Each structure stands twice: as structure tokens, then as C-alpha cells.
N, C-alpha and C positions, 0 to 999 in steps of 0.2 A: 413355292417358297416365297417369291416376291408377293404373290396375291395374299398369302396368309399374313405376312408381316403388315402389308398395307391395310388389310381388313382389321387387324388388331389395333393399328394406330387410329383408323377411322372410328372404331368403337370407343376408343378413349376420348375422342374429341366430340362425340355426338352429345347433344342436349339430352337430358333424361326424359323418359316417357312418363307422362303424368295423368293419363286419361283413365276413366273407368269404363267397364264393359257396359254396353247399351243393348238391351233386348237379347242378351245372351250372345251377342256377336263380338267381333274384334273391337278394340278401342277405337273411338271415332277420331280422336286427334292423337297422332303418334308423338309429335314433338311439341313442346311448349317453348315459345320464345317471347321475349318482351319487346314490343314495338310501341312507339308513340305516334301520334298523328303527324309529327314533324320529322320522323325518322325515315320515311319512305316517300318517294315521289308519287306512287300510285300502287294500288293493290289489284293485281290481276289474278283471277282464278282460272286455272286450266283444267278442264275435265279430261282425265286421262294422264297416265304417268309413264308412257312408253319412251322410246328413244327420241321422239320429237320434243317431248317435254324436257327430257334430259339435256338436249342441245339448246333449249331455250333458257336454261338456268344462267349460263354465263352472261349473255347479253342483258338479261333482267338485272343481274347484280351490277353490271357496268352502268346501267341507266337508273339505278336506285329504285327499281321496281320490286315490290314484295310479291313474288310469284308463288301462289298457293295452289297445290295440286290435289285433285281428287283421284286417289289411287285405289285400285282394288286390293292391293297387298303391299306389305313392306318390301317385298322382293321385286316389285315393278322397277323397270330400268331407272326412271327418274327418282322414284321414291327412295332408292338406296342412298342418294346423295343430297336430296333437297332438305331444306330446313323446315319448310311449311308443308306438311302432308296431312291430309285427312283420309282415313281409310273408309271407303264407302262404295256404294254400288250405283253406277250411272243408270241402271235400270230401275232404281227405286226413286219415285218422285220426292219422297221426304228427304232422302240423302242429297239430292240435287238442290232442293230448296234451302236446306240448312247450309250447304256449301256456298250458295250464291249470296246469302245474307252477309257473309264476311268479306266480300270483295267489291271493288268498284265496277268491274266488268268481267263477264264470263266468256272464255274462249275454249278451244278444243284442240286435242291432238289426235282425234279420230272422228269418224262419221257415225258412230254407233248409238248415240243418244236418240231415243225414240222421238219422232217429230211432235207427238202430242205432249211429251214432257217438256220439250223446248217451248212450245206454245204456252204451256202452263207457267213456266218461269217468266216469260215475257209478259204474260197477263198480270203477274204479281208485281210488275214494275222493274224487274231486273234487266240490266243492260246485257244483251247477248250480241257478240260480234265474232263471226257473222250472225245475222239475224236468222230466225227460223225459216223465213221465206227464201233466204239465200242458201241456207244449208240444205234445203230440200232438193236443189239442183244436183248436189253431189250424192245425196242419200237415195233419191228415187230416180232411177234411170229412165223409167217411162215418162215421168214429168219432164225430165231434162230433154229427152228426145222430142217430145211433143212441143215443148215451148221453143226450143232452138230450131226445130224443123219448120215451125210455123213462120219463123222469121227468115227462112231461106238460107240458113247456115248449112255448111256442107256436112252431111251425115250419111252413114250407110243406110240402105233401105232397111226398114224395121217394121215389126208388128208386135202387138200384144198377143200372147198365145196362152191357152188354158188346156189344150189337148194335143197329143202327139200328132193327130191328123192335121191340125192347123199348121204345125211345123212342116209337115210334108207338103201341104198346099203352098206354103210360102216358098219352099225349095223348088216346086214345080214352076213357080213364076220367076224366081231369082237365081236358080241353079244351086247345085251342091258344090262344096260343103256350105253349111250354115253355122251360125254361132248362136247358141242359146245362152241367155244370161239371166241370172237372178236380178229382179228389179231392185232389190235392196240387199245390202250386206256383203256383196262380193268384193274381194280385193286380193292382190298378189296371186292371180290365177284361180282363186276360189270363186265358185258361183259362175264359172264360165265353161261351156262345153262346146267343142267343135265337133259337129256331126257330119259324117260323110254319106249316110244312106238312111233309108227308112228303117232298115233293120237295126242300125245303131241307135236311132231315136227310140225305137220300141224297147231296146235293151236298157237304155240309160234313163228312160223317162221317170221311173220312180225316184231315182237320185235327184233329178232336176226338180220334180214337184215338191220334194222335201224342203227345197229352198224358198218356197212361197211363190209369189207372183213372178211371171216370166216374160221375157222378150225374146224374139228371134231376130237376128240381123243377117244381112248378106255378108259373106266372107270377103274381106278386103285384102288384096294382094299388096303387100307393103314393101316399099323401097327402104324406108327407115322410119323409126319412131322418134318423135320430137316432143318437147315439153316447153310450154311458155309459163314462166312464173311472173305473176303480177301481184304487187302489193298495192292496196287501195285503202284510202281513208274514207270514213263515212261521208265527208263533204265532197268526195269525188276525186281528190288528188291521187294520181296513180304513178307508180314507178315500175318499169318492166326490166327484167334481166335479159341478158343475151340468150338466144335460143339454145336449149340443151338438146343434144342428141342422146337418146337413151338406148342402151343395148340390152334387150330382154331375152330371157330363155326360160321356158316353162312357166311363163306368167310372172317371173320375178326379174326385177331390174338388176343387172350385173355391173354395168358400166355407164358413166356419164362423161360425155365429151363436149367441151366448150372451147371455142364456138362450134356449133354443129356444122357438119360437112355438107352444107347446102349453099345454093347460090345466094347472092345478096338479095335478089328479088324474092326468093322463097322465104328468106329470113324476115324480110319486111312484111310479107304477106302473113306469116305466122304471128309476128308481133302485133300487127293490126287486128288480127282475129282474136288474140288473147285479150287485148285491151277492150275490144267490143264486147266480148263475153263477160268480162269483169263488170262492165257497166250494165249489161242486161241483168246479170245476177244481182247487181247492187251489193257486191261483196264488200265486207269490211275486214281487212286482214290480208293474208296471203292466199292466193288461189293458184292452183296449177291446172293448166289446160293441156291434156295429153292429146297429141295429134298423130295421125298416120300420114306420111308422105307417100303418095301413089303416083303412077304415071299420069293420072288425070288431075292431080293437085292434092290439096290438103283435105283430110277427113277428120272430124272430131271423134276421138275415142272416149275419153272420160274426163270428168272434172273432180277436183278435190278442193274444198274450201278450208284450207289449213296449210301449214308448212308441209312440205312434200319431199319424198325421197329424191326426186329429181333436182332438188335445190341444195343438197348437202355440200356440193362443191363451193357454195357461196360463203361458207365459214372462213376459209382461207382465200378463196378466189375472187370475192367481190368486196368492194369498199364497205358495204353494209350487208351483213348476212341476211338470208331470208328470215331467220329467227328474230333478229333485231328489228327488222322492218315489220314483221308481223306484230310484235309488241307495240311498236310505235303506231301502227295503223289502228289497232283495236282501241288504243287510247286517244286516237285522233290527234296524234303528234306529227310534226313534219317528218316526211320520209327521208331516208338516207340515200346516198348515191349507190347505184347498182353497177358502177363501172368495174370491168374486169381488171384484176391487179397484175396480170401477166398476159403474154400473148396467147397462152393456152392453159386450161385447167382440166384435169381428169380425176374422176373419182371411181374407184373400184370397190364394190361391196365385198365384205368378208362374210362368206357363208360357212356354217359349221362343216368341217371336213368329215369324210366318211369314217375316219378312225375315232371320231368322237372327242379328240383332244381339244382342250380349250385354247383358242388363239392367244389368250393372255400368257400362257406358258411359253409362247414363242415370241413374245413382244420384243425382247432386247434385240433379236436379229433384225426385225423390221426397223426399229429405231436407229440402228447403226447406218441405215441408208441415208444419204444426204438428201435433204429437201422433201422428205416424206412426212406427212401429218397423219397420225393414226388416231382414230376414234373407236373405242370399244364401248359397248352398250350395257355391260354388266349382266348379260343374259346367260343362263345356263346353256352350255354347249350341247347341241345335238345336230346331226347331219342335215344340211340344207337350211338351217335357221339363219336369219340375218343376225350376225353378232357384232358387226361394226363396219367401218369403211376406212379407206385410205385415200388421201388426196395429194396430188402432185401438181405444182405449177411449173411452167417452163416456157421456153421460147418456141418450142415445136410440139405440135399435138402428138405426133407419133412417138417422139422420145418420152414425153410425159406419160403417155399410155403404157409404154414398155416398162417404165420405172414403177408406175402404180401397180401394174399387174405383178411385177416381181415382188413388191412389198406385200401384196395380198397373198401371194403364193408362199412366202416365208411364214406368214401367220397361220396358214392352213396346212403347212407341212408339205405342200406340193413342190417347194424348193427348199434347199438346205443352205444355200449361200448366194 
């Protein structure tokens, strides 16, 4: 009921679609709006229109930025509410080139644009932030491991593999279990296989090889998982957020705890490592460095050269959100303060419940809780899908976590009051 009324109102407010069909495909420009050179501070093009782009819209508006999205469909999370949307395919060079011509700088809400397409855009003179060379660290795990390992940074033992027997030989030297990873394209647990034996490698190898080039890594026994968020301008100015503790299950992030439950020394070590990697990568924009804390110290897990799920708490919890600082950074504008706005901040992701009911239908119950901020992504509900998140600030981490979990449970139907 609430959703139907809201959708009808939004439809009445939307600018009219005015584009023609190109090459028998969907209209290239969904919305037409009138802007002049003096009406916006800058034009930023974001390739991708998922929830990261959706959460970038509010800070873009506040800063007077014309944020133009390249979406695959009108139903994409950010495309539902953005005013400037081009429907196109990031896998098509012509679509990328046409999109880039209309903006001052191109950035991204995912890692999926082919490196050769990024290089082609840069060769045409378009400004990409992060640059293709920086983006490669997040897109190509083999490149990332080789470059960072050569500099002596803490990594699990790893090797490139092309045959099941090579995985077995690696396990003989490093022990079982091992972790096989797709060198490109994996995320949220996809493209990652934990193998316990030669028999399991043999059984699952066809599934692995379907993902393309592969790495094998030593299994790391983890005490906790951490994330360092760094915003960095092209000239080198960097701002780092408090270390985030991420609680994962089945390869999906469920909870974010800030400040992380680590010693001051460990927090300083993680901060220094994040800043060093940002400089090595020469990133422009926000970068997330995912880390494992082990009994022997920190180990680098993954990198992401874009706003990141581990930074959603910054919308309410930091003086300047990761999304605002990403936009500032890619435009080479001064970065904002990353100070924590309370003693503690907790974010709990809202995953599609088993009954398939849309959390939007349970929204009023969660909103009735004091101090809870709810973000829903406009995605069709299905079990296990990330549909939104809730954030709670407070004086005590345990209390904030309890309240955030309760709000999320109300949205998924696991709690009724």
C-alpha cells in the first residue's frame, strides 16, 4: 500500500522520457533535463547504477554536482530515482565512449568494466578516477598479489594455477584447506572456493575453470575481519576513516562495527597499511582495503577502488560520508572530515528473508524505533539478496548493535515488535 502510493507519486513527478530507440535497443537517455554551464558545480559520470550509486545521489545534490549514471536498466537501484540516467551496457565500448563525452570525470560503482575498455577511454583523453592502472589492482587479483607481495606487504601464500594438480601441489606445500579464487570478477563469495581435499578439487574443478584464470591461496585462520576506508585526491591528499570491523557469513557482509574491537596498536597498524596501499595504488576516490586479523598480525584480503559496503555506516556515522568524499576526491576537491559522530556506529545489512516478503512492507515497524536510520535499495525481494541496511549510533557498541539487529529483524520478519 505505502509502496504503491509512493510509486504513483514518483511517476507523477518524473520528467518525461524523450529518447528514440537506437540499434533496436532500449532508449539511450531515459530522462531529459535542462542544465546550463552555470547551473552545476561539476558533471560526474558514474558507470553503474546499483546501491552505491543510489547512495551517492544525495551528497552529489548537496554539492551541486550533476551525477550522471550509466545504468543497464530503468529498474537498477539508482536509476529508479536519479534524474540523469543513460541506459547502456558497460561491456560495449561505444556505450562507454558516448557516456564519457557528456561528463567532466568518469568514476564507477563496480569493478566490472573490462580493463581494455578503460584504457581506450583514457587514450581518448577522458578523465577516469580511479585511473585504469589503479583500477587493475581491484580487478585483477593476480596483479594485486604480485605487486603488493613484491613490496613485502602481508599476504597469504599464493600461486597462479591452471590445473587441478597444481592446486594439489600447492596444498602439499602449504597444507589443507586451500582457497581457490577467480583472478577476475568474484565478489560477495562468488568466485571463491574453499577446498579440503584432492577429491574436492577434482569434483569442483570444472566449476572453477568456468570462472577463467585462477589463483590458489593458503587458508587463513581469522580472528576478525577489518576494513580500512581511504579517500584520496589525485594530488595525494588522503583522509582515512576509523577501522571498521566487518562480520561476514557465507561470503556476505552482515554487520559493521565502528570502532573495530581491536587494540589501539592494531588499529594504527591497519590505518598505516591502508594509507600505504592507497599511495601504492595511486587511487583517486575511495578505496577499501579488506584485512584479516590473525594471531600473527594483519593479512591483506581484497581491495576495492570505489565506495564500499564496509563504509555504509559513514552516511550517519561520519562527519563526511564515504560517498561525499568519493565525489570530492574524483573532482580533486578538498576532502571532508572523517570524524566519528558518536562513540559507536553499527550497520546491519538487510537480506531478503526466506518468506520472500519485501522489507518495504515492514518499514513502519522499523521506523518506530528511536535512533534507527533505514536505507532500502529499491531491489526486488528474494531470499538472501542485499535489500538495504540499518545504522544506529550510540554511546555503547553493544547497545547500538542490539538495536540495529532488532531493526533489521523487524524488516525481515524475524521480529514482530
